[in-house]
KOLRO-693635 format. One record per atom (N, C-alpha, C): residue in three letters; x, y, z; atom name. Coordinates in Angstrom, 1 decimal. Each point is the difference from the previous one (the first is absolute). Layout:
+-----+--------+--------+--------+------+
: res :     c1 :     c2 :     c3 : atom :
+-----+--------+--------+--------+------+
: Ala :      X :      Y :      Z :   CA :
...
+-----+--------+--------+--------+------+
END
This chain:
+-----+--------+--------+--------+------+
: res :     c1 :     c2 :     c3 : atom :
+-----+--------+--------+--------+------+
: Met : -164.3 :  132.9 :   98.5 :    N :
: Met :    0.2 :   -1.0 :   -0.9 :   CA :
: Met :    0.7 :    0.6 :   -1.3 :    C :
: Lys :   -0.4 :    1.2 :   -0.4 :    N :
: Lys :    0.6 :    0.6 :   -1.2 :   CA :
: Lys :    1.5 :    0.3 :    0.3 :    C :
: Ser :    0.4 :    0.4 :    1.2 :    N :
: Ser :    1.4 :    0.3 :    0.3 :   CA :
: Ser :    0.8 :   -1.3 :    0.1 :    C :
: Leu :   -0.6 :   -1.1 :    0.4 :    N :
: Leu :    0.7 :   -1.2 :    0.1 :   CA :
: Leu :    0.3 :   -0.5 :   -1.4 :    C :
: Leu :   -1.0 :    0.1 :   -0.9 :    N :
: Leu :    0.2 :   -0.4 :   -1.4 :   CA :
: Leu :    1.1 :    0.9 :   -0.7 :    C :
: Ser :    0.0 :    1.3 :    0.3 :    N :
: Ser :    1.1 :    0.9 :   -0.5 :   CA :
: Ser :    1.3 :   -0.4 :    0.5 :    C :
: Leu :    0.1 :   -0.4 :    1.3 :    N :
: Leu :    1.3 :   -0.4 :    0.6 :   CA :
: Leu :    0.5 :   -1.3 :   -0.6 :    C :
: Leu :   -0.9 :   -0.9 :   -0.3 :    N :
: Leu :    0.4 :   -1.3 :   -0.6 :   CA :
: Leu :    0.5 :    0.3 :   -1.4 :    C :
: Leu :   -0.7 :    0.8 :   -0.8 :    N :
: Leu :    0.4 :    0.3 :   -1.3 :   CA :
: Leu :    1.4 :    0.7 :    0.0 :    C :
: Leu :    0.2 :    0.9 :    0.9 :    N :
: Leu :    1.3 :    0.7 :    0.1 :   CA :
: Leu :    1.1 :   -1.0 :    0.4 :    C :
: Cys :   -0.3 :   -0.9 :    0.9 :    N :
: Cys :    1.0 :   -1.0 :    0.4 :   CA :
: Cys :    0.3 :   -0.9 :   -1.2 :    C :
: Gly :   -1.0 :   -0.4 :   -0.8 :    N :
: Gly :    0.2 :   -0.8 :   -1.1 :   CA :
: Gly :    0.9 :    0.7 :   -1.1 :    C :
: Leu :   -0.3 :    1.3 :   -0.2 :    N :
: Leu :    0.8 :    0.7 :   -0.9 :   CA :
: Leu :    1.5 :    0.1 :    0.4 :    C :
: Phe :    0.2 :    0.3 :    1.3 :    N :
: Phe :    1.3 :    0.1 :    0.6 :   CA :
: Phe :    0.8 :   -1.3 :   -0.2 :    C :
: Leu :   -0.7 :   -1.2 :    0.3 :    N :
: Leu :    0.7 :   -1.3 :   -0.2 :   CA :
: Leu :    0.3 :   -0.2 :   -1.5 :    C :
: Gln :   -0.8 :    0.4 :   -0.9 :    N :
: Gln :    0.3 :   -0.2 :   -1.4 :   CA :
: Gln :    1.2 :    0.8 :   -0.4 :    C :
: Val :    0.1 :    1.2 :    0.4 :    N :
: Val :    1.1 :    0.9 :   -0.4 :   CA :
: Val :    1.3 :   -0.5 :    0.6 :    C :
: Thr :   -0.1 :   -0.4 :    1.3 :    N :
: Thr :    1.3 :   -0.4 :    0.7 :   CA :
: Thr :    0.4 :   -1.4 :   -0.4 :    C :
: Ser :   -0.8 :   -0.8 :   -0.6 :    N :
: Ser :    0.4 :   -1.3 :   -0.3 :   CA :
: Ser :    0.8 :   -0.1 :   -1.3 :    C :
: Cys :    0.0 :    1.1 :   -0.8 :    N :
: Cys :    0.7 :    0.0 :   -1.2 :   CA :
: Cys :    1.5 :    0.2 :    0.3 :    C :
: Ser :    0.8 :   -0.8 :   -0.7 :    N :
: Ser :    1.5 :    0.2 :    0.3 :   CA :
: Ser :    0.6 :    0.6 :   -1.3 :    C :
: Lys :    1.3 :    0.4 :    0.2 :    N :
: Lys :    0.7 :    0.6 :   -1.1 :   CA :
: Lys :    0.1 :   -1.0 :   -1.2 :    C :
: Asp :    0.1 :   -1.3 :    0.3 :    N :
: Asp :    0.1 :   -1.0 :   -1.0 :   CA :
: Asp :   -1.2 :    0.0 :   -0.9 :    C :
: Asp :   -1.1 :    0.4 :    0.5 :    N :
: Asp :   -1.3 :    0.1 :   -0.8 :   CA :
: Asp :    0.2 :    1.0 :   -1.1 :    C :
: Glu :    0.9 :    1.0 :    0.1 :    N :
: Glu :    0.2 :    1.0 :   -0.9 :   CA :
: Glu :    1.2 :   -0.3 :   -1.0 :    C :
: Cys :    0.6 :   -1.2 :    0.1 :    N :
: Cys :    1.1 :   -0.3 :   -0.8 :   CA :
: Cys :   -0.4 :   -0.5 :   -1.3 :    C :
: Ser :    0.4 :    0.7 :   -1.0 :    N :
: Ser :   -0.3 :   -0.3 :   -1.4 :   CA :
: Ser :    1.2 :   -0.9 :   -0.6 :    C :
: Thr :   -0.4 :   -1.1 :   -0.6 :    N :
: Thr :    1.0 :   -0.8 :   -0.7 :   CA :
: Thr :   -0.3 :   -0.1 :   -1.4 :    C :
: Thr :   -0.8 :    0.9 :   -0.6 :    N :
: Thr :   -0.3 :    0.0 :   -1.4 :   CA :
: Thr :    0.8 :    1.1 :   -0.7 :    C :
: Asn :    0.4 :   -0.2 :   -1.2 :    N :
: Asn :    0.8 :    0.9 :   -0.8 :   CA :
: Asn :    1.2 :    0.5 :    0.7 :    C :
: Ile :    0.7 :   -0.9 :    0.6 :    N :
: Ile :    1.3 :    0.4 :    0.7 :   CA :
: Ile :    1.1 :    0.0 :   -1.0 :    C :
: Thr :    0.7 :    1.1 :    0.0 :    N :
: Thr :    1.2 :    0.2 :   -0.9 :   CA :
: Thr :    1.2 :    0.4 :    0.8 :    C :
: Tyr :    1.2 :   -0.2 :   -0.6 :    N :
: Tyr :    1.2 :    0.4 :    0.7 :   CA :
: Tyr :   -0.1 :    1.5 :    0.2 :    C :
: Ser :   -0.3 :    0.8 :   -1.0 :    N :
: Ser :    0.1 :    1.5 :    0.1 :   CA :
: Ser :   -1.0 :    0.5 :    1.0 :    C :
: Asn :   -1.2 :   -0.5 :    0.0 :    N :
: Asn :   -1.1 :    0.6 :    0.8 :   CA :
: Asn :    0.0 :   -0.6 :    1.5 :    C :
: Thr :    0.5 :   -1.1 :    0.2 :    N :
: Thr :   -0.1 :   -0.6 :    1.3 :   CA :
: Thr :    1.3 :   -0.6 :    0.6 :    C :
: Val :    0.5 :   -1.0 :   -0.8 :    N :
: Val :    1.1 :   -0.8 :    0.5 :   CA :
: Val :    1.3 :    0.8 :    0.3 :    C :
: Lys :    0.3 :    1.0 :   -0.9 :    N :
: Lys :    1.3 :    0.8 :    0.2 :   CA :
: Lys :    0.0 :    0.7 :    1.3 :    C :
: Ser :   -1.1 :    0.5 :    0.5 :    N :
: Ser :    0.0 :    0.7 :    1.3 :   CA :
: Ser :    0.2 :   -0.9 :    1.1 :    C :
: Ile :   -0.5 :   -1.2 :   -0.1 :    N :
: Ile :    0.2 :   -1.0 :    1.0 :   CA :
: Ile :    1.5 :   -0.4 :    0.1 :    C :
: Phe :    0.5 :   -0.3 :   -1.2 :    N :
: Phe :    1.5 :   -0.4 :   -0.1 :   CA :
: Phe :    0.8 :    1.2 :    0.5 :    C :
: Asp :   -0.3 :    1.2 :   -0.4 :    N :
: Asp :    0.9 :    1.1 :    0.4 :   CA :
: Asp :    0.0 :    0.2 :    1.5 :    C :
: Ser :   -1.2 :   -0.2 :    0.6 :    N :
: Ser :   -0.1 :    0.2 :    1.5 :   CA :
: Ser :    0.6 :   -1.1 :    0.8 :    C :
: Asn :    0.1 :   -1.2 :   -0.6 :    N :
: Asn :    0.3 :   -1.2 :    0.9 :   CA :
: Asn :    1.2 :   -0.8 :   -0.5 :    C :
: Cys :    0.3 :    0.0 :   -1.3 :    N :
: Cys :    0.9 :   -0.9 :   -0.6 :   CA :
: Cys :    1.3 :    0.6 :   -0.6 :    C :
: Thr :   -0.1 :    1.2 :   -0.6 :    N :
: Thr :    1.1 :    0.5 :   -0.7 :   CA :
: Thr :    0.9 :    0.9 :    0.9 :    C :
: Leu :    0.0 :   -0.3 :    1.3 :    N :
: Leu :    0.8 :    0.7 :    1.0 :   CA :
: Leu :    1.5 :   -0.4 :   -0.3 :    C :
: Ser :    0.8 :    0.9 :    0.4 :    N :
: Ser :    1.5 :   -0.2 :   -0.3 :   CA :
: Ser :    0.4 :   -1.4 :    0.5 :    C :
: Gly :    0.6 :   -0.7 :   -0.9 :    N :
: Gly :    0.6 :   -1.3 :    0.3 :   CA :
: Gly :   -1.0 :   -1.1 :   -0.1 :    C :
: Cys :   -1.2 :    0.2 :   -0.2 :    N :
: Cys :   -1.0 :   -1.0 :   -0.2 :   CA :
: Cys :   -0.3 :   -0.3 :   -1.4 :    C :
: His :   -1.0 :    0.6 :   -0.6 :    N :
: His :   -0.3 :   -0.3 :   -1.4 :   CA :
: His :    0.0 :    1.3 :   -0.8 :    C :
: Asn :    1.0 :    0.9 :    0.3 :    N :
: Asn :    0.1 :    1.2 :   -0.8 :   CA :
: Asn :    0.7 :   -0.3 :   -1.3 :    C :
: Ser :    0.1 :    1.0 :   -0.8 :    N :
: Ser :    0.6 :   -0.1 :   -1.3 :   CA :
: Ser :    1.5 :   -0.5 :    0.1 :    C :
: Gly :    0.3 :   -1.1 :   -0.7 :    N :
: Gly :    1.4 :   -0.5 :    0.0 :   CA :
: Gly :    0.2 :   -1.0 :    1.2 :    C :
: Ser :   -1.0 :   -0.2 :    0.8 :    N :
: Ser :    0.2 :   -0.9 :    1.2 :   CA :
: Ser :    0.4 :   -1.4 :   -0.4 :    C :
: Val :    0.9 :   -0.6 :    0.7 :    N :
: Val :    0.3 :   -1.4 :   -0.3 :   CA :
: Val :   -1.2 :   -1.0 :    0.4 :    C :
: Asn :   -0.9 :    0.6 :    0.7 :    N :
: Asn :   -1.2 :   -0.8 :    0.4 :   CA :
: Asn :   -1.1 :    0.0 :   -1.1 :    C :
: Gly :    0.2 :    0.8 :   -1.0 :    N :
: Gly :   -0.9 :    0.2 :   -1.1 :   CA :
: Gly :   -0.8 :    1.3 :    0.3 :    C :
: Ser :   -0.2 :    0.8 :   -1.1 :    N :
: Ser :   -0.6 :    1.3 :    0.2 :   CA :
: Ser :   -1.5 :   -0.1 :   -0.3 :    C :
: Leu :   -0.7 :    0.9 :    0.8 :    N :
: Leu :   -1.5 :    0.2 :   -0.2 :   CA :
: Leu :   -0.2 :    1.5 :   -0.3 :    C :
: Ala :    1.1 :    0.7 :   -0.3 :    N :
: Ala :   -0.1 :    1.5 :   -0.1 :   CA :
: Ala :   -0.6 :    0.5 :   -1.3 :    C :
: Ser :   -0.1 :   -0.8 :   -1.0 :    N :
: Ser :   -0.6 :    0.4 :   -1.3 :   CA :
: Ser :   -1.0 :   -1.1 :   -0.5 :    C :
: Tyr :   -0.8 :    0.4 :   -0.9 :    N :
: Tyr :   -1.0 :   -1.0 :   -0.5 :   CA :
: Tyr :    0.8 :   -1.2 :   -0.7 :    C :
: Asp :    1.0 :    0.3 :   -0.8 :    N :
: Asp :    0.7 :   -1.0 :   -0.7 :   CA :
: Asp :    0.7 :   -1.0 :    1.0 :    C :
: Asp :    0.6 :    0.6 :    1.1 :    N :
: Asp :    0.6 :   -0.8 :    1.0 :   CA :
: Asp :   -1.0 :   -0.9 :    0.7 :    C :
: Ala :   -1.1 :    0.6 :    0.4 :    N :
: Ala :   -1.1 :   -0.7 :    0.8 :   CA :
: Ala :   -0.6 :   -1.1 :   -0.8 :    C :
: Lys :   -0.3 :    0.2 :   -1.3 :    N :
: Lys :   -0.7 :   -1.0 :   -0.7 :   CA :
: Lys :    0.9 :   -1.2 :   -0.3 :    C :
: Asn :    1.3 :    0.3 :    0.0 :    N :
: Asn :    1.0 :   -1.1 :   -0.2 :   CA :
: Asn :    0.7 :   -0.5 :    1.3 :    C :
: Phe :   -0.6 :    0.4 :    1.1 :    N :
: Phe :    0.6 :   -0.4 :    1.3 :   CA :
: Phe :    0.2 :   -1.5 :    0.1 :    C :
: Pro :    1.2 :   -0.4 :    0.2 :    N :
: Pro :    0.3 :   -1.5 :   -0.1 :   CA :
: Pro :   -0.8 :   -0.8 :    1.0 :    C :
: Arg :   -0.5 :    0.6 :    1.1 :    N :
: Arg :   -0.7 :   -0.8 :    1.0 :   CA :
: Arg :   -1.5 :    0.4 :    0.0 :    C :
: Leu :   -0.5 :    0.5 :   -1.1 :    N :
: Leu :   -1.4 :    0.5 :    0.0 :   CA :
: Leu :   -1.0 :   -1.1 :    0.3 :    C :
: Asn :    0.3 :   -1.2 :   -0.4 :    N :
: Asn :   -0.9 :   -1.1 :    0.3 :   CA :
: Asn :    0.0 :   -0.4 :    1.5 :    C :
: Arg :    1.0 :    0.5 :    0.7 :    N :
: Arg :    0.0 :   -0.3 :    1.5 :   CA :
: Arg :   -0.3 :    1.2 :    0.8 :    C :
: Met :   -0.3 :    1.1 :   -0.6 :    N :
: Met :   -0.2 :    1.2 :    0.7 :   CA :
: Met :   -1.1 :    0.0 :    1.0 :    C :
: Val :   -1.2 :   -0.5 :   -0.4 :    N :
: Val :   -1.1 :    0.1 :    0.9 :   CA :
: Val :    0.2 :   -0.9 :    1.2 :    C :
: Gly :    0.6 :   -1.2 :   -0.1 :    N :
: Gly :    0.3 :   -0.8 :    1.1 :   CA :
: Gly :    0.9 :    0.7 :    1.0 :    C :
: Ala :    1.0 :    0.7 :   -0.5 :    N :
: Ala :    0.9 :    0.7 :    0.8 :   CA :
: Ala :   -0.7 :    1.2 :    0.7 :    C :
: Leu :   -0.8 :    0.7 :   -0.7 :    N :
: Leu :   -0.8 :    1.1 :    0.6 :   CA :
: Leu :   -1.0 :   -0.5 :    1.0 :    C :
: Arg :   -0.6 :   -1.1 :   -0.2 :    N :
: Arg :   -1.0 :   -0.6 :    0.9 :   CA :
: Arg :    0.8 :   -0.7 :    1.2 :    C :
: Arg :    1.3 :   -0.1 :   -0.1 :    N :
: Arg :    0.8 :   -0.7 :    1.0 :   CA :
: Arg :   -0.4 :   -1.4 :    0.2 :    C :
: Glu :   -0.2 :   -0.7 :   -1.1 :    N :
: Glu :   -0.4 :   -1.4 :    0.1 :   CA :
: Glu :    1.2 :   -0.9 :    0.3 :    C :
: Ala :   -0.3 :   -1.2 :    0.5 :    N :
: Ala :    1.1 :   -0.9 :    0.3 :   CA :
: Ala :    0.7 :   -0.4 :   -1.3 :    C :
: Gly :    1.3 :   -0.1 :    0.1 :    N :
: Gly :    0.8 :   -0.3 :   -1.2 :   CA :
: Gly :    0.5 :    1.2 :   -0.8 :    C :
: Phe :   -0.4 :    1.2 :    0.4 :    N :
: Phe :    0.4 :    1.2 :   -0.7 :   CA :
: Phe :    0.7 :    0.9 :    1.0 :    C :
: Val :    0.9 :    0.8 :   -0.6 :    N :
: Val :    0.7 :    1.0 :    0.8 :   CA :
: Val :   -0.9 :    1.2 :    0.2 :    C :
: Ala :   -0.3 :    0.4 :    1.2 :    N :
: Ala :   -1.0 :    1.0 :    0.3 :   CA :
: Ala :    0.5 :    1.4 :   -0.6 :    C :
: Met :   -0.9 :    0.6 :   -0.7 :    N :
: Met :    0.3 :    1.4 :   -0.5 :   CA :
: Met :   -1.1 :    0.9 :    0.3 :    C :
: Pro :    0.3 :    1.3 :    0.2 :    N :
: Pro :    1.3 :    0.5 :    0.1 :   CA :
: Pro :    0.7 :   -0.3 :    1.3 :    C :
: Gln :    1.3 :   -0.2 :   -0.1 :    N :
: Gln :    0.7 :   -0.4 :    1.2 :   CA :
: Gln :    0.3 :    1.2 :    0.9 :    C :
: Gly :    0.0 :   -0.3 :    1.3 :    N :
: Gly :    0.4 :    1.0 :    1.0 :   CA :
: Gly :   -1.1 :    1.1 :    0.3 :    C :
: Thr :   -1.2 :   -0.3 :   -0.5 :    N :
: Thr :   -1.1 :    1.0 :    0.2 :   CA :
: Thr :   -1.3 :   -0.8 :    0.1 :    C :
: Ser :   -1.1 :    0.7 :    0.2 :    N :
: Ser :   -1.3 :   -0.6 :    0.1 :   CA :
: Ser :   -0.4 :   -0.5 :   -1.4 :    C :
: Pro :   -0.9 :   -1.1 :    0.0 :    N :
: Pro :   -0.4 :   -0.5 :   -1.3 :   CA :
: Pro :   -0.9 :    1.1 :   -0.7 :    C :
: Leu :   -0.1 :   -0.2 :   -1.3 :    N :
: Leu :   -0.9 :    0.9 :   -0.7 :   CA :
: Leu :   -1.5 :   -0.3 :    0.4 :    C :
: Gly :   -0.8 :    1.0 :   -0.2 :    N :
: Gly :   -1.4 :   -0.2 :    0.3 :   CA :
: Gly :   -0.7 :   -1.0 :   -1.0 :    C :
: Ser :   -1.0 :   -0.6 :    0.4 :    N :
: Ser :   -0.7 :   -1.0 :   -0.9 :   CA :
: Ser :   -0.4 :    0.6 :   -1.3 :    C :
: Cys :   -0.5 :    1.2 :    0.0 :    N :
: Cys :   -0.4 :    0.6 :   -1.2 :   CA :
: Cys :    1.1 :    0.2 :   -1.0 :    C :
: Asp :    1.2 :    0.5 :    0.5 :    N :
: Asp :    1.2 :    0.1 :   -0.9 :   CA :
: Asp :    0.4 :   -1.3 :   -0.6 :    C :
: Ile :    0.0 :   -1.1 :    0.9 :    N :
: Ile :    0.3 :   -1.3 :   -0.5 :   CA :
: Ile :   -1.0 :   -0.5 :   -1.1 :    C :
: Asp :   -1.3 :    0.2 :    0.3 :    N :
: Asp :   -1.0 :   -0.4 :   -0.9 :   CA :
: Asp :    0.1 :    0.7 :   -1.3 :    C :
: Gln :    0.4 :    1.3 :    0.0 :    N :
: Gln :    0.1 :    0.8 :   -1.2 :   CA :
: Gln :    1.3 :   -0.5 :   -0.8 :    C :
: Ile :    1.0 :   -0.3 :    0.7 :    N :
: Ile :    1.2 :   -0.6 :   -0.7 :   CA :
: Ile :   -0.3 :   -1.3 :   -0.6 :    C :
: Glu :   -0.7 :   -0.8 :    0.7 :    N :
: Glu :   -0.4 :   -1.4 :   -0.5 :   CA :
: Glu :   -0.9 :    0.2 :   -1.2 :    C :
: Ala :   -0.9 :    0.9 :    0.0 :    N :
: Ala :   -0.9 :    0.3 :   -1.1 :   CA :
: Ala :    0.8 :    0.5 :   -1.2 :    C :
: Trp :    0.9 :    0.8 :    0.2 :    N :
: Trp :    0.9 :    0.5 :   -1.1 :   CA :
: Trp :    0.8 :   -1.1 :   -0.6 :    C :
: Ile :    0.5 :   -0.9 :    0.8 :    N :
: Ile :    0.8 :   -1.1 :   -0.6 :   CA :
: Ile :   -1.0 :   -1.0 :   -0.8 :    C :
: Ala :   -1.2 :   -0.2 :    0.6 :    N :
: Ala :   -0.9 :   -0.9 :   -0.7 :   CA :
: Ala :   -0.5 :    0.6 :   -1.3 :    C :
: Ala :   -0.1 :    1.3 :   -0.1 :    N :
: Ala :   -0.4 :    0.7 :   -1.2 :   CA :
: Ala :    1.1 :    0.0 :   -1.0 :    C :
: Gly :    1.2 :   -0.5 :    0.3 :    N :
: Gly :    1.0 :    0.1 :   -1.0 :   CA :
: Gly :    1.0 :    1.2 :    0.1 :    C :
: Thr :    0.0 :    0.6 :    1.2 :    N :
: Thr :    0.8 :    1.2 :    0.3 :   CA :
: Thr :   -0.1 :    1.1 :   -1.0 :    C :
: Pro :   -1.3 :    0.5 :   -0.1 :    N :
: Pro :   -0.2 :    1.2 :   -0.9 :   CA :
: Pro :    0.7 :    1.2 :    0.5 :    C :
: Asn :    0.4 :    0.9 :   -0.9 :    N :
: Asn :    0.7 :    1.2 :    0.3 :   CA :
: Asn :   -1.1 :    1.1 :    0.3 :    C :
+-----+--------+--------+--------+------+
END
């Protein structure tokens, strides 16, 4: 009986640990361009010809460019690939939900540096 109880407790612990997803670890508080958003943009958006410095598509390469991005109000819809939006980033996999949530939190917070 004691070994059955131990086994049940062990199984319960295993299920609790494995049920956590990476999204559970996604912080959307105190998001700033410098600490969070810049690395997302650098890895996914400021690629040559996309939204790099001087791009005709608008730049996300610096804080001043990003906070004044002309399509900032449409960015989350494009990143979430919602109907009526041009899916971004183009030609590659969508961003992860945590990255999108953090960008959305940054915009909602007024685009802090």
